[in-house]
VOPAGU-2260 file (C-alpha; in pm, 1 decimal, decimal comma):
REM VOPAGU-2260
SITE   aa  ch    i         X         Y         Z
SITE  UNK   A    0   15743,3    8337,0   11968,3
SITE  UNK   A    1   15610,4    8053,8   11748,3
SITE  UNK   A    2   15279,0    8069,3   11921,1
SITE  UNK   A    3   15250,0    8431,2   11824,1
SITE  UNK   A    4   15332,4    8349,3   11454,5
SITE  UNK   A    5   15076,2    8072,3   11452,9
SITE  UNK   A    6   14820,9    8300,5   11614,9
SITE  UNK   A    7   14869,6    8576,8   11355,3
SITE  UNK   A    8   14860,9    8323,1   11080,2
SITE  UNK   A    9   14524,3    8184,6   11186,0
SITE  UNK   A   10   14360,7    8525,1   11201,0
SITE  UNK   A   11   14244,4    8539,5   10823,5
SITE  UNK   A   12   14107,4    8166,7   10879,4
SITE  UNK   A   13   13920,5    8301,1   11200,4
SITE  UNK   A   14   13793,1    8597,7   11031,4
SITE  UNK   A   15   13660,2    8396,6   10736,1
SITE  UNK   A   16   13493,1    8153,7   10967,8
SITE  UNK   A   17   13322,0    8439,7   11165,9
SITE  UNK   A   18   13219,0    8582,6   10814,3
SITE  UNK   A   19   13064,1    8249,6   10741,8
SITE  UNK   A   20   12904,7    8200,7   11070,3
SITE  UNK   A   21   12779,1    8556,0   11118,6
SITE  UNK   A   22   12522,9    8585,6   10842,4
SITE  UNK   A   23   12340,0    8276,3   10965,8
SITE  UNK   A   24   12324,2    8411,6   11302,3
SITE  UNK   A   25   12185,9    8736,6   11167,2
SITE  UNK   A   26   11938,0    8561,1   10959,0
SITE  UNK   A   27   11812,0    8373,7   11251,1
SITE  UNK   A   28   11767,6    8687,2   11471,4
SITE  UNK   A   29   11384,6    8693,9   11550,5
SITE  UNK   A   30   11360,5    9064,2   11534,5
SITE  UNK   A   31   11564,8    9121,9   11215,1
SITE  UNK   A   32   11279,9    9133,3   10979,6
SITE  UNK   A   33   11029,2    9355,1   11169,9
SITE  UNK   A   34   11328,2    9609,0   11294,2
SITE  UNK   A   35   11460,8    9619,6   10930,2
SITE  UNK   A   36   11117,2    9668,6   10778,3
SITE  UNK   A   37   11041,6    9965,6   11024,4
SITE  UNK   A   38   11385,9   10122,4   10983,2
SITE  UNK   A   39   11369,3   10126,7   10611,9
SITE  UNK   A   40   11051,9   10299,2   10624,0
SITE  UNK   A   41   11194,2   10545,9   10872,2
SITE  UNK   A   42   11492,2   10625,9   10657,5
SITE  UNK   A   43   11279,6   10674,0   10341,5
SITE  UNK   A   44   11044,5   10915,8   10522,9
SITE  UNK   A   45   11339,5   11096,1   10694,8
SITE  UNK   A   46   11514,6   11146,0   10359,9
SITE  UNK   A   47   11277,4   11159,6   10085,6
SITE  UNK   A   48   10931,4   11248,5   10235,0
SITE  UNK   A   49   10893,7   11406,1   10557,4
SITE  UNK   A   50   11194,4   11486,0   10785,5
SITE  UNK   A   51   10963,2   11579,0   11065,7
SITE  UNK   A   52   10796,7   11242,8   11066,3
SITE  UNK   A   53   10906,0   11193,9   11425,4
SITE  UNK   A   54   10786,7   11541,2   11561,7
SITE  UNK   A   55   10510,7   11574,6   11793,4
SITE  UNK   A   56   10288,3   11885,8   11848,6
SITE  UNK   A   57   10056,6   11968,7   12125,8
SITE  UNK   A   58    9767,9   12162,8   12024,5
SITE  UNK   A   59    9415,0   12263,1   12184,4
SITE  UNK   A   60    9128,2   12056,0   12055,5
SITE  UNK   A   61    8768,5   12188,2   12022,5
SITE  UNK   A   62    8698,5   12105,3   12388,0
SITE  UNK   A   63    8993,3   12316,0   12498,2
SITE  UNK   A   64    9205,2   12024,8   12609,6
SITE  UNK   A   65    9565,9   11958,6   12494,6
SITE  UNK   A   66    9587,8   11694,7   12227,7
SITE  UNK   A   67    9904,9   11539,8   12062,0
SITE  UNK   A   68    9934,3   11569,6   11686,9
SITE  UNK   A   69   10182,7   11427,5   11447,3
SITE  UNK   A   70   10240,4   11137,3   11221,8
SITE  UNK   A   71   10397,4   10929,5   11483,0
SITE  UNK   A   72   10102,0   10988,4   11719,6
SITE  UNK   A   73    9868,0   10883,3   11430,5
SITE  UNK   A   74   10052,5   10579,1   11361,6
SITE  UNK   A   75   10053,4   10469,9   11727,0
SITE  UNK   A   76    9694,0   10555,0   11755,0
SITE  UNK   A   77    9564,0   10391,1   11436,7
SITE  UNK   A   78    9783,0   10090,6   11467,4
SITE  UNK   A   79    9644,6   10010,8   11826,2
SITE  UNK   A   80    9390,2    9751,9   11680,0
SITE  UNK   A   81    9644,3    9563,3   11472,0
SITE  UNK   A   82    9869,7    9541,3   11763,5
SITE  UNK   A   83    9607,2    9403,5   11985,9
SITE  UNK   A   84    9483,3    9151,7   11756,4
SITE  UNK   A   85    9836,5    9050,7   11679,8
SITE  UNK   A   86    9886,2    8931,4   12030,9
SITE  UNK   A   87    9588,3    8689,3   12006,9
SITE  UNK   A   88    9678,4    8579,2   11641,4
SITE  UNK   A   89   10043,8    8496,4   11745,5
SITE  UNK   A   90    9919,8    8266,6   12017,8
SITE  UNK   A   91    9659,9    8099,8   11797,5
SITE  UNK   A   92    9918,2    8056,8   11512,6
SITE  UNK   A   93   10168,4    7900,5   11736,7
SITE  UNK   A   94    9929,9    7649,6   11907,6
SITE  UNK   A   95    9725,3    7527,0   11600,5
SITE  UNK   A   96    9957,9    7600,5   11310,8
SITE  UNK   A   97    9696,0    7831,0   11124,9
SITE  UNK   A   98    9529,9    8156,8   11143,2
SITE  UNK   A   99    9196,7    8303,2   11249,1
SITE  UNK   A  100    9056,8    8484,0   10952,5
SITE  UNK   A  101    8746,0    8579,7   11141,5
SITE  UNK   A  102    8878,8    8843,9   11348,4
SITE  UNK   A  103    8740,7    9134,6   11130,9
SITE  UNK   A  104    8399,2    8994,7   11154,2
SITE  UNK   A  105    8426,3    8907,3   11510,8
SITE  UNK   A  106    8528,9    9287,0   11575,3
SITE  UNK   A  107    8222,5    9408,9   11415,2
SITE  UNK   A  108    8007,1    9161,1   11651,0
SITE  UNK   A  109    8191,8    9298,4   11953,1
SITE  UNK   A  110    8128,6    9663,9   11852,9
SITE  UNK   A  111    7763,3    9582,3   11793,5
SITE  UNK   A  112    7721,4    9426,2   12131,6
SITE  UNK   A  113    7864,1    9722,2   12311,3
SITE  UNK   A  114    7633,8    9963,4   12113,4
SITE  UNK   A  115    7323,7    9745,3   12170,8
SITE  UNK   A  116    7392,0    9730,3   12558,5
SITE  UNK   A  117    7451,5   10113,0   12576,9
SITE  UNK   A  118    7155,0   10204,9   12355,1
SITE  UNK   A  119    6901,5    9940,3   12435,4
SITE  UNK   A  120    6613,4    9964,1   12174,9
SITE  UNK   A  121    6701,7   10319,6   12081,5
SITE  UNK   A  122    6888,7   10411,6   11764,0
SITE  UNK   A  123    7058,7   10731,8   11930,3
SITE  UNK   A  124    7120,7   10809,4   12289,2
SITE  UNK   A  125    7286,1   11066,3   12495,0
SITE  UNK   A  126    7223,7   10910,9   12843,3
SITE  UNK   A  127    7339,4   10548,0   12810,1
SITE  UNK   A  128    7114,3   10275,0   12923,6
SITE  UNK   A  129    7389,1   10076,0   13114,7
SITE  UNK   A  130    7731,2   10159,7   13249,7
SITE  UNK   A  131    8033,0   10146,7   13016,7
SITE  UNK   A  132    8195,5    9868,9   13229,9
SITE  UNK   A  133    7876,1    9646,4   13187,9
SITE  UNK   A  134    7879,3    9704,0   12821,5
SITE  UNK   A  135    8249,1    9620,2   12799,7
SITE  UNK   A  136    8211,1    9294,9   13019,7
SITE  UNK   A  137    7927,9    9167,0   12796,7
SITE  UNK   A  138    8119,0    9237,6   12491,3
SITE  UNK   A  139    8414,0    9035,8   12636,6
SITE  UNK   A  140    8179,1    8748,0   12734,6
SITE  UNK   A  141    8016,6    8724,0   12379,6
SITE  UNK   A  142    8351,8    8751,8   12218,2
SITE  UNK   A  143    8486,1    8478,0   12424,3
SITE  UNK   A  144    8203,1    8255,9   12326,4
SITE  UNK   A  145    8278,5    8314,4   11949,1
SITE  UNK   A  146    8635,2    8252,6   12019,9
SITE  UNK   A  147    8541,3    7923,2   12215,1
SITE  UNK   A  148    8344,4    7822,6   11917,5
SITE  UNK   A  149    8647,7    7861,0   11684,3
SITE  UNK   A  150    8849,4    7673,9   11947,3
SITE  UNK   A  151    8629,9    7386,0   11969,5
SITE  UNK   A  152    8621,1    7332,5   11582,4
SITE  UNK   A  153    8999,8    7358,8   11579,0
SITE  UNK   A  154    9096,0    7157,9   11885,8
SITE  UNK   A  155    8804,6    6919,0   11936,5
SITE  UNK   A  156    8688,0    6834,2   11581,9
SITE  UNK   A  157    9045,6    6896,6   11450,2
SITE  UNK   A  158    8928,4    7136,1   11150,2
SITE  UNK   A  159    9200,0    7322,8   10974,4
SITE  UNK   A  160    9201,4    7671,6   11141,1
SITE  UNK   A  161    9149,2    7881,1   10837,9
SITE  UNK   A  162    8866,6    7651,5   10725,9
SITE  UNK   A  163    8703,4    7674,6   11081,6
SITE  UNK   A  164    8722,3    8033,9   11122,3
SITE  UNK   A  165    8585,3    8071,2   10773,0
SITE  UNK   A  166    8235,8    8013,2   10916,9
SITE  UNK   A  167    8252,8    8333,5   11123,8
SITE  UNK   A  168    8452,4    8515,4   10868,9
SITE  UNK   A  169    8143,4    8458,7   10627,4
SITE  UNK   A  170    7855,9    8506,3   10892,2
SITE  UNK   A  171    8003,1    8744,1   11146,0
SITE  UNK   A  172    7902,6    9062,8   10990,4
SITE  UNK   A  173    7545,1    8954,8   10934,8
SITE  UNK   A  174    7529,0    8839,1   11308,5
SITE  UNK   A  175    7663,2    9195,4   11399,8
SITE  UNK   A  176    7374,7    9340,7   11191,3
SITE  UNK   A  177    7128,6    9112,5   11359,7
SITE  UNK   A  178    7256,5    9200,3   11710,2
SITE  UNK   A  179    7205,2    9565,1   11614,0
SITE  UNK   A  180    6849,0    9507,5   11507,5
SITE  UNK   A  181    6927,6    9614,3   11146,1
SITE  UNK   A  182    6988,6    9969,9   11256,1
SITE  UNK   A  183    7312,5   10195,7   11295,8
SITE  UNK   A  184    7306,1   10274,3   11655,3
SITE  UNK   A  185    7489,8   10593,0   11780,1
SITE  UNK   A  186    7591,8   10678,9   12142,5
SITE  UNK   A  187    7656,9   11060,4   12180,4
SITE  UNK   A  188    7779,2   11042,7   12545,8
SITE  UNK   A  189    8105,3   11208,9   12569,5
SITE  UNK   A  190    8252,1   10975,1   12834,5
SITE  UNK   A  191    8195,3   10681,4   12598,7
SITE  UNK   A  192    8411,8   10835,6   12323,9
SITE  UNK   A  193    8701,7   10914,0   12549,9
SITE  UNK   A  194    8817,5   10552,6   12515,2
SITE  UNK   A  195    8846,0   10599,5   12128,4
SITE  UNK   A  196    9001,4   10944,0   12140,1
SITE  UNK   A  197    9129,9   11144,7   12443,2
SITE  UNK   A  198    9038,9   11167,6   12799,0
SITE  UNK   A  199    9000,7   11549,1   12910,1
SITE  UNK   A  200    9341,0   11679,5   13009,0
SITE  UNK   A  201    9554,3   11381,0   12863,3
SITE  UNK   A  202    9709,9   11470,2   12544,1
SITE  UNK   A  203    9801,9   11111,8   12438,8
SITE  UNK   A  204    9518,9   10919,2   12265,0
SITE  UNK   A  205    9350,8   10661,9   12499,9
SITE  UNK   A  206    9380,7   10363,7   12242,6
SITE  UNK   A  207    9758,9   10403,6   12291,7
SITE  UNK   A  208    9733,2   10352,6   12676,2
SITE  UNK   A  209    9480,7   10051,7   12623,6
SITE  UNK   A  210    9742,7    9900,2   12377,3
SITE  UNK   A  211   10027,5    9938,6   12632,5
SITE  UNK   A  212    9799,1    9773,9   12890,8
SITE  UNK   A  213    9733,8    9468,3   12675,1
SITE  UNK   A  214   10108,9    9442,9   12605,2
SITE  UNK   A  215   10207,6    9462,8   12964,5
SITE  UNK   A  216    9933,0    9194,8   13051,8
SITE  UNK   A  217   10048,2    8951,7   12791,7
SITE  UNK   A  218   10413,9    8992,5   12870,1
SITE  UNK   A  219   10337,0    8924,0   13250,8
SITE  UNK   A  220   10134,8    8615,1   13159,6
SITE  UNK   A  221   10410,3    8484,2   12925,7
SITE  UNK   A  222   10671,0    8563,3   13195,8
SITE  UNK   A  223   10496,1    8425,7   13524,2
SITE  UNK   A  224   10312,5    8132,7   13362,2
SITE  UNK   A  225   10388,0    7846,3   13111,4
SITE  UNK   A  226   10137,8    7949,0   12864,9
SITE  UNK   A  227   10415,8    8049,9   12605,9
SITE  UNK   A  228   10591,1    7719,8   12650,8
SITE  UNK   A  229   10288,6    7495,1   12644,0
SITE  UNK   A  230   10183,0    7683,5   12321,5
SITE  UNK   A  231   10512,0    7625,8   12143,7
SITE  UNK   A  232   10531,6    7282,3   12265,3
SITE  UNK   A  233   10179,1    7189,7   12124,6
SITE  UNK   A  234   10264,9    7381,8   11799,2
SITE  UNK   A  235   10591,5    7202,7   11752,8
SITE  UNK   A  236   10498,2    6856,8   11818,4
SITE  UNK   A  237   10155,9    6756,5   11926,9
SITE  UNK   A  238   10228,2    6391,0   12012,3
SITE  UNK   A  239   10540,8    6485,2   12218,0
SITE  UNK   A  240   10328,9    6748,4   12400,7
SITE  UNK   A  241   10065,4    6481,1   12477,9
SITE  UNK   A  242   10337,9    6246,8   12611,1
SITE  UNK   A  243   10482,7    6512,1   12834,0
SITE  UNK   A  244   10141,4    6524,8   13012,0
SITE  UNK   A  245   10006,3    6841,3   12813,9
SITE  UNK   A  246    9655,3    6856,5   12690,2
SITE  UNK   A  247    9669,8    7009,4   12336,8
SITE  UNK   A  248    9313,7    7043,6   12323,0
SITE  UNK   A  249    9304,7    7272,5   12617,1
SITE  UNK   A  250    9594,1    7466,7   12507,1
SITE  UNK   A  251    9448,0    7543,9   12156,2
SITE  UNK   A  252    9106,1    7623,0   12318,3
SITE  UNK   A  253    9273,0    7869,3   12557,5
SITE  UNK   A  254    9457,7    8056,6   12286,3
SITE  UNK   A  255    9128,5    8124,7   12083,8
SITE  UNK   A  256    8957,7    8243,8   12400,8
SITE  UNK   A  257    9244,9    8477,2   12436,3
SITE  UNK   A  258    9200,6    8586,4   12079,9
SITE  UNK   A  259    8827,2    8649,3   12164,5
SITE  UNK   A  260    8938,7    8883,1   12452,9
SITE  UNK   A  261    9169,2    9077,2   12213,7
SITE  UNK   A  262    8860,8    9112,1   11963,9
SITE  UNK   A  263    8663,8    9243,8   12237,5
SITE  UNK   A  264    8905,0    9521,2   12325,5
SITE  UNK   A  265    8934,4    9610,9   11965,9
SITE  UNK   A  266    8563,9    9610,4   11912,7
SITE  UNK   A  267    8517,9    9848,1   12214,9
SITE  UNK   A  268    8774,9   10082,4   12069,4
SITE  UNK   A  269    8630,4   10084,3   11736,7
SITE  UNK   A  270    8277,3   10152,1   11860,1
SITE  UNK   A  271    8397,3   10429,4   12093,6
SITE  UNK   A  272    8607,2   10628,5   11828,6
SITE  UNK   A  273    8278,7   10753,5   11669,6
SITE  UNK   A  274    8008,1   10634,8   11898,9
SITE  UNK   A  275    7878,9   10415,2   11611,9
SITE  UNK   A  276    7991,6   10151,0   11370,5
SITE  UNK   A  277    7927,2   10029,8   11020,1
SITE  UNK   A  278    7896,5    9668,7   11029,0
SITE  UNK   A  279    8000,0    9607,6   10678,7
SITE  UNK   A  280    8314,0    9825,7   10684,1
SITE  UNK   A  281    8442,6    9821,0   11044,2
SITE  UNK   A  282    8805,9    9695,9   11036,9
SITE  UNK   A  283    8724,8    9523,7   10695,3
SITE  UNK   A  284    9029,3    9344,3   10584,3
SITE  UNK   A  285    9201,2    9382,5   10907,0
SITE  UNK   A  286    9264,9    9002,5   10940,2
SITE  UNK   A  287    9487,7    9003,5   10669,5
SITE  UNK   A  288    9689,7    9283,1   10831,0
SITE  UNK   A  289    9716,3    9092,7   11138,1
SITE  UNK   A  290    9823,1    8789,6   10982,3
SITE  UNK   A  291   10075,4    8984,4   10788,4
SITE  UNK   A  292   10207,8    9121,8   11113,6
SITE  UNK   A  293   10259,0    8786,1   11244,9
SITE  UNK   A  294   10438,2    8670,1   10941,9
SITE  UNK   A  295   10681,7    8961,4   10947,3
SITE  UNK   A  296   10723,3    8931,2   11322,6
SITE  UNK   A  297   10947,6    8627,8   11270,1
SITE  UNK   A  298   10674,7    8373,6   11384,9
SITE  UNK   A  299   10642,7    8010,2   11253,8
SITE  UNK   A  300   10311,0    8020,4   11070,0
SITE  UNK   A  301   10322,9    7641,0   11068,5
SITE  UNK   A  302   10295,5    7648,8   11456,8
SITE  UNK   A  303   10545,4    7634,4   11742,2
SITE  UNK   A  304   10806,1    7913,0   11780,2
SITE  UNK   A  305   10659,4    8257,1   11818,6
SITE  UNK   A  306   10792,5    8605,7   11880,3
SITE  UNK   A  307   10537,0    8831,8   12045,7
SITE  UNK   A  308   10745,4    9141,4   12030,7
SITE  UNK   A  309   10816,0    9091,1   11656,3
SITE  UNK   A  310   10440,9    9076,3   11590,6
SITE  UNK   A  311   10370,4    9400,9   11782,4
SITE  UNK   A  312   10639,1    9583,2   11592,9
SITE  UNK   A  313   10537,1    9460,5   11269,8
SITE  UNK   A  314   10173,5    9564,2   11350,3
SITE  UNK   A  315   10293,5    9920,6   11365,3
SITE  UNK   A  316   10528,4    9882,5   11072,6
SITE  UNK   A  317   10222,4    9794,7   10861,4
SITE  UNK   A  318   10040,9   10114,4   10964,9
SITE  UNK   A  319   10369,4   10312,1   10913,6
SITE  UNK   A  320   10369,9   10174,0   10558,0
SITE  UNK   A  321   10015,4   10253,4   10483,2
SITE  UNK   A  322   10075,9   10616,5   10636,3
SITE  UNK   A  323   10384,6   10657,2   10403,8
SITE  UNK   A  324   10167,5   10548,3   10101,8
SITE  UNK   A  325    9890,4   10796,0   10202,5
SITE  UNK   A  326   10144,8   11080,2   10243,8
SITE  UNK   A  327   10285,1   11004,1    9886,8
SITE  UNK   A  328    9947,5   11027,6    9748,2
SITE  UNK   A  329    9896,5   10677,0    9642,8
SITE  UNK   A  330    9549,8   10600,7    9547,3
SITE  UNK   A  331    9337,9   10423,2    9799,5
SITE  UNK   A  332    9259,9   10139,5    9545,4
SITE  UNK   A  333    9648,6   10085,6    9485,1
SITE  UNK   A  334    9746,4   10086,1    9864,0
SITE  UNK   A  335    9736,7    9695,8    9909,9
SITE  UNK   A  336    9925,3    9644,1    9587,6
SITE  UNK   A  337   10212,9    9863,7    9687,9
SITE  UNK   A  338   10203,7    9724,9   10030,4
SITE  UNK   A  339   10246,0    9370,9    9884,2
SITE  UNK   A  340   10541,0    9496,5    9685,1
SITE  UNK   A  341   10708,3    9646,5   10006,5
SITE  UNK   A  342   10656,0    9314,4   10188,5
SITE  UNK   A  343   10814,3    9095,7    9915,6
SITE  UNK   A  344   11118,3    9312,7    9899,6
SITE  UNK   A  345   11168,3    9299,6   10280,2
SITE  UNK   A  346   11104,3    8915,8   10302,4
SITE  UNK   A  347   11331,0    8870,7   10004,6
SITE  UNK   A  348   11628,0    9087,4   10158,6
SITE  UNK   A  349   11609,0    8922,8   10476,1
SITE  UNK   A  350   11585,0    8553,9   10352,2
SITE  UNK   A  351   11853,3    8335,3   10481,7
SITE  UNK   A  352   11986,8    8256,5   10132,0
SITE  UNK   A  353   12037,7    8614,6   10032,2
SITE  UNK   A  354   12188,6    8709,0   10368,7
SITE  UNK   A  355   12436,9    8422,4   10353,6
SITE  UNK   A  356   12525,7    8443,9    9988,3
SITE  UNK   A  357   12572,8    8840,0    9993,7
SITE  UNK   A  358   12739,5    8887,4   10325,4
SITE  UNK   A  359   12961,5    8571,7   10311,3
SITE  UNK   A  360   13096,1    8677,2    9961,2
SITE  UNK   A  361   13158,3    9048,3   10059,0
SITE  UNK   A  362   13328,7    8958,1   10399,2
SITE  UNK   A  363   13512,0    8650,4   10288,8
SITE  UNK   A  364   13652,7    8821,4    9990,3
SITE  UNK   A  365   13798,5    9079,4   10245,1
SITE  UNK   A  366   13944,9    8807,1   10463,3
SITE  UNK   A  367   14075,8    8601,3   10180,3
SITE  UNK   A  368   14274,0    8891,5   10044,7
SITE  UNK   A  369   14410,2    8980,2   10394,2
SITE  UNK   A  370   14762,0    8864,6   10433,8
SITE  UNK   A  371   14910,8    8782,8   10789,6
SITE  UNK   A  372   15171,1    9050,4   10880,6
SITE  UNK   A  373   15523,7    8920,9   10903,6
SITE  UNK   A  374   15690,7    8921,8   11240,9
SITE  UNK   A  375   16031,2    9073,6   11249,8
SITE  UNK   A  376   16318,7    8845,6   11352,8
SITE  UNK   A  377   16388,9    8873,8   11712,3
SITE  UNK   A  378   16038,5    8915,2   11830,5
C-alpha cells in the first residue's frame, strides 16, 4: 500500500520531468522543420486558398495521350530539379562544411553540352546527330569534370567551398554560351522531349520518375556503402577521421563528383523540357533554393551530420511555397521576399529555445497544478 501511495505521489514529478525532456527531444527530431513547414503550407492551402490542392485530374493532351494535371503534380514535377540537386548539396555540405554555389551555372553548362551533342553545328534539328544516351553520357562526363574541379580546389588546395565554387558561379554561364557556339540550339525531336515532359501513354511526368530513381540510387548507396558514415566523420572532425584511416581529400572529392552527376541529370531534364535552353536564365538562382532546402532539412551547414530525407522534403516544400505565392497572386518580383518571411517564421518557431520555453511552460503548469489523488483507507 505504501508503494502505491509513493507511486501516485510521484506522478506529477514524472509528468513534469517528461514535459521538460519532451521539448528537447522534439526539437532534436531531424524531420521536424521540413515536415512542419510542409504541413503548415498544406493547411493554409486547404483552409484558405484551395481545398482541391491535393486533387489530381487526368486529361488528354494535344497528342491524344493521358496526362495528369493538378497543383500537386505541378509541384512534384517542377520541384524535381531542386530535389535532385539537394542530394548532392547535402553530401557536399556534410563533407566540406560549405556549400556549392555554382550548381545553377553548372546546370547551364550541362544543358548546353546535351544540345550541342544532339544538334552538332546546326541551330535547329529534327533528326538528332547522336543518340540521346550518348548526349547524356557526355553531359555526365563534362559535369563530373567540373565537379572534380571544385572538389580539387576544396579538398586539395583547402579553399573555402563558397569561394572555390564562386569561380564556376561567375564563369559557368559564359562557358555554356561558348559551348553552344553563341547560338540558341533547338532539338525538335519528340523522343528527346519525353524526358522533360511525358512519355506517350504514361500520365505521370517523366521528371518525377527520374527524381524517384535518383532518390532510390542514393538511398541504396548510403545503405550498402560507408559513404554516409565517412562523409559525416570527415565533416565532424577532419583530424579524427584521418587518425581512423580515412582520407578526407578523397571523401570530399567524391562528394563534389557526385554533385556533378546530379547537375548533369538536372541539366538534361532542363534541356529536354523545351528542347532548348537560355544560357543566362536556365535555373537562375536555383543554388539558393537548393542551399535553403539543405538548411531547412535539418542538416548541419558547418559539416558533419546530415539528413537526406529532410533535404528532399524541403526541396518540395520550397516549390510548394512558391506555388502557393503564385496562387495568391503575389507579384514575381516579391516572391523571394515572402519566401524569406515564411522561412524566418518556420525556423523561429522550431528553434530549440522557443520549443523548450513554450512547451515546458504550458505542460509544466498543467502538471504543477495537478494534485495526486488521495487513496482511501484500507486500500
